[in-house]
N, C-alpha and C positions, 0 to 999 in steps of 0.2 A: 423134242429137244427142249430143255429148259433154258432159262435166261443165262445161267452160269455157263453152260456149254456154248451158247451163242456168243457170249462175251469172250470166251477163250478163243473161239474161231476168229472173232474180230481182231483180237490182239495178235494172234499168230499171223494173220494176213497182213496187218499193218507192219509187223516186224519183218516179214519177208520183203515187202516193198522197201522199207528203210534199209535193209541189208543190201538190196540190189543197188540202190543209189550210193551207198557208202562204198561198195566194191567198185562201182564205175568211177566215182570221184577219186579213188586211189589206184586206178588202172589195174585192178585185179579182175580181168575180164573172164578168166576161167571160172572163178567163184560166182561172178555175176551171171554168167550163162547157165550155171548149174542150178540157179534158182528158178529156172523155167522148165516146163515140161519138154520132153524130147520133141514133141510136135508143135512147138510154139508158133503162134500166128502173131507176128509183131509188125506194127506199122507206126512209124514216127517220121515227121518231116517229109512225108510223101515217099518214104523208103519202106518197102515191104521185105521182111526177112522171115524165113521159115526154118525151124530147127535150131538146135543149140549151136552147131558148128557155124552156120551162116550168121547167127546172132553174134557169136564170139568174134568172127572175122570182121563183121561190120563195126562192132564196138572198138576193136583194136585199130582198124584203119581210120576211124573217125576221131577217136579220142586217145590214141596212143601217145600223142604229143600235146603240149599245151597244158592248161589247167582248167578244170571244170568243177563247180560245186553246185549241188542241188539243194534247195530249201523247200521242204514239203509243207503243205498246209491244207486245211479244209478236207481232211481225209474222212470219208464215210464208207463203211463196209456194210453191204447188204448180204446177210447169210441166206443162201438159197436152201441148203440142206447140210447134212453132216459132212459132205465131201465137196461142196461147191459154194463159192462166194463171189461177189463182185465188189470192186473197189473203185471209187472215184476220188480224185484229189487234184490239187493244183501243184505244180512245182515251178519254182522260179530258178532260172539258171544264171549263174555268173560264170563267165567264160573268157579265157584268153588263149587264142590259138598260138601265140608267139612266145609265151613265157611259161616256164614250169616253176611252180612254187618252190620245189626242192632245190632249184639252182639259182634263185634270185636272192639278193640280200635285202630282206624286208618284204613288205606286202606288195602285191601287184596293183597298180593303179587301174581304176575302172570308172566308167561314166554312169553306172547303174546296172540293173539287170539286163542281161543279153536277150532273154526271152521268157515268156510265161506260157506254160503249157497246161492244158486241161486233160488230165490222164484218166483213162478207163482201163481196168484190168479185170480179167476173169481168172480166178484162182481155183485150183483143184487140189484136194488132198491126195497125196501119193505115198507110197512106202517110204520115200525120202523126206516127207513132210509136205507142207503147203508149198505149191509151185505155181508160177504164173503161166497160164495156158494161152491167154490172149491179151494183147496190149494195144491200145490205140492212144496216140498222143499228138493231137493237133495243136499247132502253135496258135495262141490267142493274141499275144502281144509280142512284138519283135523289135529290138533296138533299131536295126537297119533292115527293112523288108527286102532290099535289093541285094544284100550281101549273103550269098549262100554259106552255110556252115559246112564243115568237112564231111559230115554224114551225107548231106545232099550231094556234094561234089562226088564223093565216093560212090553213092548209089546210082548216079547217072552213068558214071564210068563203067560200073559193073552191071548195068541194066536192071537195077532193083527198083526203079521208079516207074 
């Protein structure tokens, strides 16, 4: 594989991750889940999800209300071969469980980032394009370590933690 092909893979993988967060931020959970392989192995906030349906259900339950925005940074893609790559990045979350941007008059007040996460993803080329096959997202910084977020609350209730 030459450097041009490697760069194309790096770009496609970054684009897949950016699309995922954009879909999540705008509550398009079907499109978000479709950016994963059918057999996705997903872990975030101590919640383990497997498969697109479980992922879609978890995202809907955790983020179907309120407002969330992800800011991505420090993205590094390591191309393994023509069909596999790994991606590391940080994402900073701004979150309001109580207010939906579309229904408030003006911006939502906040005290700073809600949490900062160190994300790892394994991506695989499929007939649909590059898809996320594995994701790990431990929280590094958290505004209030004692306040669970909706994904954690849902995960405990559903036995996913």
